[in-house]
C-alpha positions in Angstrom: -60.8 -23.4 54.6 -58.5 -20.8 55.5 -57.1 -19.5 52.4 -53.3 -20.7 53.9 -55.1 -24.3 54.2 -56.5 -24.3 50.6 -52.7 -22.7 49.6 -51.4 -25.6 51.1 -53.7 -28.4 49.9 -52.8 -27.0 46.4 -49.1 -27.6 46.2 -49.2 -30.4 48.7 -51.6 -32.7 46.0 -49.9 -32.1 43.0 -46.2 -32.4 45.1 -47.7 -35.8 46.2 -49.0 -37.0 42.9 -45.8 -36.5 41.6 -43.8 -38.7 44.0 -46.4 -41.0 43.6 -46.1 -41.0 39.9 -42.1 -41.5 40.0 -42.8 -44.1 42.6 -44.5 -45.8 40.0 -42.0 -45.5 36.9 -39.5 -46.0 39.0 -41.3 -49.3 40.0 -41.6 -50.4 36.3 -37.8 -50.3 35.5 -36.0 -53.4 35.5 -33.2 -54.1 38.1 -29.9 -54.1 36.9 -29.6 -57.8 36.8 -32.6 -58.3 34.7 -30.9 -55.2 32.5 -28.1 -57.9 32.4 -29.7 -61.2 31.3 -28.6 -62.7 28.0 -30.8 -64.1 25.6 -32.3 -67.5 26.3 -33.4 -70.0 24.1 -36.8 -69.8 23.0 -38.5 -73.1 23.7 -41.6 -72.4 21.6 -39.1 -72.0 18.4 -36.9 -74.5 18.6 -34.8 -75.1 15.4 -35.5 -71.7 14.3 -32.3 -69.6 14.3 -31.9 -65.8 15.1 -35.2 -65.6 17.0 -33.8 -65.2 20.2 -33.8 -61.5 21.3 -33.8 -62.0 24.9 -36.6 -61.4 27.8 -36.8 -57.7 26.4 -36.7 -56.3 22.8 -34.7 -52.9 22.5 -37.9 -50.6 21.6 -41.6 -51.3 21.0 -41.8 -49.6 17.8 -40.3 -49.9 14.5 -37.8 -47.6 12.8 -39.2 -44.3 11.2 -36.6 -43.0 9.3 -35.1 -45.4 6.5 -31.8 -44.9 5.7 -31.2 -47.7 3.4 -32.5 -47.3 -0.1 -35.0 -49.4 -1.4 -32.9 -50.9 -4.4 -30.4 -51.8 -1.8 -33.1 -53.0 0.9 -34.7 -55.5 -2.3 -31.0 -56.8 -3.2 -30.4 -57.6 0.8 -33.2 -59.2 1.5 -34.0 -61.0 -1.6 -30.2 -62.4 -1.2 -30.9 -63.6 2.0 -34.2 -65.2 0.8 -32.9 -68.8 -0.2 -31.4 -69.3 3.1 -34.4 -68.1 5.1 -36.7 -70.4 2.8 -34.2 -73.5 3.4 -34.4 -72.9 7.1 -37.5 -73.0 7.6 -38.6 -75.8 5.1 -36.1 -78.0 7.1 -38.0 -76.7 10.4 -41.3 -77.8 8.5 -39.7 -81.1 7.4 -38.1 -81.9 11.4 -41.4 -81.5 12.7 -44.4 -82.8 10.0 -45.3 -85.3 7.3 -46.2 -82.9 4.9 -46.8 -85.8 2.5 -49.7 -85.6 -0.1 -52.2 -87.9 1.2 -56.1 -87.6 0.7 -58.5 -89.3 2.6 -61.2 -91.5 0.6 -64.5 -90.1 0.0 -63.9 -87.2 2.2 -63.6 -83.8 0.1 -64.8 -80.0 0.1 -67.2 -78.4 -1.6 -65.5 -78.6 -5.2 -64.2 -82.2 -4.5 -60.7 -81.1 -3.3 -59.4 -83.9 -1.1 -59.1 -83.7 2.8 -55.8 -84.8 4.3 -55.9 -87.6 6.4 -53.6 -89.3 9.5 -51.9 -87.6 12.1 -48.5 -85.5 10.6 -46.8 -84.3 13.5 -43.5 -86.6 14.1 -42.1 -88.2 16.7 -38.4 -87.8 18.0 -36.3 -91.0 16.8 -36.9 -94.2 18.7 -40.2 -93.0 20.2 -43.9 -94.4 19.6 -47.4 -92.7 20.4 -47.8 -95.9 22.8 -44.1 -95.1 24.7 -44.9 -91.3 25.0 -48.1 -92.4 26.7 -46.9 -94.3 29.5 -44.2 -91.8 30.2 -45.3 -88.8 33.0 -45.2 -85.1 32.0 -42.1 -84.6 33.9 -40.1 -88.3 32.4 -40.8 -86.7 28.5 -39.6 -82.6 29.6 -36.7 -84.3 31.2 -35.6 -86.5 28.5 -36.9 -83.2 25.6 -39.1 -86.1 24.2 -42.1 -83.4 24.0 -42.8 -83.6 20.0 -41.7 -80.5 18.2 -44.6 -80.3 16.1 -47.0 -79.2 18.7 -45.0 -76.1 19.6 -46.2 -73.0 18.0 -45.8 -72.8 14.3 -43.9 -69.8 13.6 -44.2 -67.4 10.7 -41.6 -68.3 7.5 -40.0 -65.2 8.4 -40.7 -64.6 11.9 -38.0 -61.6 12.7 -40.0 -59.7 10.0 -43.5 -60.9 10.2 -46.2 -59.3 7.9 -48.8 -60.9 5.5 -47.6 -63.9 3.4 -50.2 -65.2 0.8 -50.1 -68.2 -1.4 -49.1 -68.6 -4.6 -52.3 -69.1 -6.4 -54.0 -66.2 -4.3 -51.3 -63.9 -5.4 -51.4 -65.2 -9.1 -55.5 -64.3 -9.4 -55.1 -61.1 -7.5 -52.6 -60.0 -10.3 -54.6 -61.1 -13.0 -58.0 -59.6 -12.0 -56.7 -56.7 -10.0 -53.5 -55.7 -11.4 -51.8 -56.0 -7.8 -48.7 -58.0 -7.0 -48.8 -59.5 -3.4 -45.8 -61.3 -3.8 -42.8 -60.7 -1.5 -39.1 -60.3 -2.4 -37.9 -61.9 0.7 -40.1 -64.8 1.8 -42.5 -67.4 -0.2 -46.0 -69.2 1.9 -44.6 -72.1 3.3 -47.5 -74.8 3.3 -48.4 -76.8 0.4 -51.3 -76.3 -1.3 -53.0 -80.2 -0.5 -53.4 -78.9 2.9 -54.8 -75.6 2.2 -58.8 -74.8 1.7 -60.0 -74.9 -2.3 -59.6 -72.1 -3.9 -61.2 -70.3 -4.6 -64.1 -71.0 -2.4 -67.8 -71.4 -2.1 -70.0 -68.6 -0.7 -73.2 -68.6 0.6 -75.8 -66.1 1.3 -78.0 -66.6 4.6 -80.8 -64.6 3.4 -80.6 -66.6 -0.1 -80.2 -70.0 0.7 -81.9 -70.7 -2.5 -78.8 -69.5 -4.8 -76.3 -71.9 -3.3 -72.8 -70.8 -4.2 -73.0 -67.6 -5.7 -69.5 -67.1 -7.0 -70.1 -69.3 -10.0 -66.5 -70.9 -9.6 -64.8 -67.4 -9.5 -62.6 -65.1 -7.2 -64.8 -62.1 -6.2 -62.7 -58.7 -6.5 -63.2 -55.2 -7.0 -63.1 -55.6 -10.7 -66.4 -58.3 -10.7 -68.2 -58.2 -7.7 -70.6 -55.5 -8.7 -71.6 -57.6 -12.2 -72.0 -60.7 -10.3 -74.0 -59.8 -7.0 -75.5 -56.4 -8.1 -79.2 -57.5 -8.4 -79.0 -60.3 -5.6 -77.7 -58.1 -2.7 -78.9 -54.9 -1.0 -77.6 -51.8 -1.9 -75.9 -51.4 1.8 -74.6 -54.7 1.7 -73.0 -53.8 -1.8 -71.5 -51.1 -0.7 -69.7 -53.1 2.3 -68.5 -55.9 0.0 -66.7 -53.0 -1.7 -65.1 -51.9 0.8 -64.1 -55.5 2.0 -62.6 -55.8 -1.9 -60.8 -52.3 -1.6 -57.1 -52.6 -0.9 -55.7 -50.2 2.0 -52.1 -49.5 3.0 -50.6 -52.3 4.9 -47.0 -52.9 6.5 -45.2 -55.1 4.0 -47.5 -53.7 0.6 -47.4 -50.0 0.5 -45.7 -47.1 -1.1 -42.9 -46.7 1.4 -39.5 -47.6 1.1 -39.5 -50.3 3.7 -41.9 -52.6 1.9 -41.5 -55.9 0.7 -43.3 -55.6 -2.6 -41.3 -54.6 -5.4 -43.5 -52.2 -6.7 -45.7 -49.5 -4.9 -49.1 -51.0 -4.0 -52.1 -49.6 -3.0 -52.0 -52.2 -0.1 -54.0 -55.3 0.6 -57.7 -55.7 1.0 -59.9 -57.7 3.5 -60.6 -60.5 1.0 -57.1 -60.8 -0.1 -57.2 -63.0 2.8 -60.6 -64.1 3.3 -61.0 -65.3 0.0 -64.7 -65.2 -1.0 -65.7 -64.5 2.7 -63.5 -67.5 3.6 -60.0 -68.6 4.3 -56.9 -69.6 1.5 -54.2 -69.7 4.2 -52.9 -66.7 4.2 -50.5 -65.9 7.3 -49.6 -62.8 9.6 -48.0 -62.3 13.1 -50.5 -61.2 15.7 -49.7 -57.8 17.0 -50.5 -58.4 21.1 -46.8 -59.3 22.3 -43.5 -57.9 22.2 -40.4 -58.4 21.9 -40.9 -60.2 18.1 -40.2 -63.8 18.9 -43.3 -63.7 21.6 -45.4 -62.6 18.9 -47.4 -66.0 17.3 -48.0 -66.7 14.0 -51.6 -66.5 12.9 -53.9 -67.9 10.1 -56.6 -66.5 7.9 -60.1 -67.9 9.7 -63.4 -68.2 7.8 -65.7 -65.3 7.9 -68.6 -67.6 7.9 -70.8 -67.7 10.8 -69.2 -64.1 11.2 -73.0 -63.0 11.7 -73.8 -65.0 14.8 -70.2 -63.8 16.6 -70.0 -62.0 19.6 -66.2 -61.2 20.4 -63.7 -60.5 17.5 -59.6 -60.0 17.9 -57.2 -62.0 18.2 -57.3 -61.5 22.1 -61.5 -62.1 21.7 -61.7 -58.5 23.7 -63.8 -56.2 20.7 -67.3 -56.2 20.9 -68.1 -55.4 17.5 -67.2 -55.6 14.0 -66.6 -51.8 13.4 -64.2 -51.9 16.5 -62.1 -54.9 14.9 -62.2 -53.3 11.3 -60.6 -49.9 12.9 -58.0 -51.7 15.2 -56.9 -53.4 12.2 -56.5 -50.3 10.3 -54.7 -48.6 13.6 -52.5 -51.1 14.5 -53.0 -54.9 13.3 -52.3 -54.0 9.5 -48.5 -52.3 11.0 -47.2 -54.9 13.0 -49.4 -53.1 15.8 -47.3 -49.9 15.5 -49.4 -46.9 15.4 -46.4 -44.9 14.3 -45.9 -47.0 11.3 -50.2 -46.6 10.7 -49.7 -42.6 10.2 -46.5 -43.1 7.9 -47.9 -45.5 5.8 -51.5 -43.4 5.3 
């Protein structure tokens, strides 16, 4: 290859790459018609106000520089809380029968009753039999699809973040001194639909011990005393990490937190009480704009030793990858910039 050919090659190749890159970027831009689209109602969140943000959010990121003082933020969101709670409770009442109807003879480990019966409400004048006799098109055209089968929104969907049931908040505050109560929203589901608290914990290598919790909530303040001599040193260290609080979007020391006092954050076992679950809720970080994000519920860690795929997209291959992802994005509503800011 001559010197001229080499020079021509090194000029043309970057120029071609630049043109192709520009074409790709240009192809990703929305058309003027798309940009001008107005917000359309979200069929999955019918009955919830203020969530229809259109087909595209203004930005994928949350604001980093906060111009509102914490005192003003807390006063504003606390004042909005009654209206937020009322609207969400109305949605729950419209969709579900939340009455306490325990099943006879069916209980959890510590005798808490299991609820029974169909809890999704039907539109007025409709029965399950009449729905079964209709075609899908008829149900859709007459808007008779039961709203209880739509995805359940977060208690404050436009905000998201962890929301803990009151019994977990009280127990953590008493034992560890951390307050996981939010001033802008409360947990929404009645206690009788949640797992018993604190749940039992069984060790796969020590089935002879039965429930090792002694009926207590395992926290950073009591885990060593309870499990020293039962777990291996490696297991004790792993449990310590699961019980150690780390900064989280709503519970940290910054001025845009949702807890009254600055906080060390939330621990893994705050959601997965005793390695099980307590009903704590959050929003999946996998979609934008905000109203596309699904509410997620804490799942049990029982059986994790035989699980092979992790994460809300079931795309992570190890628990180590999952925990790194949680720390980098999920604890901060999927925003790596917020994760860096909050530590």
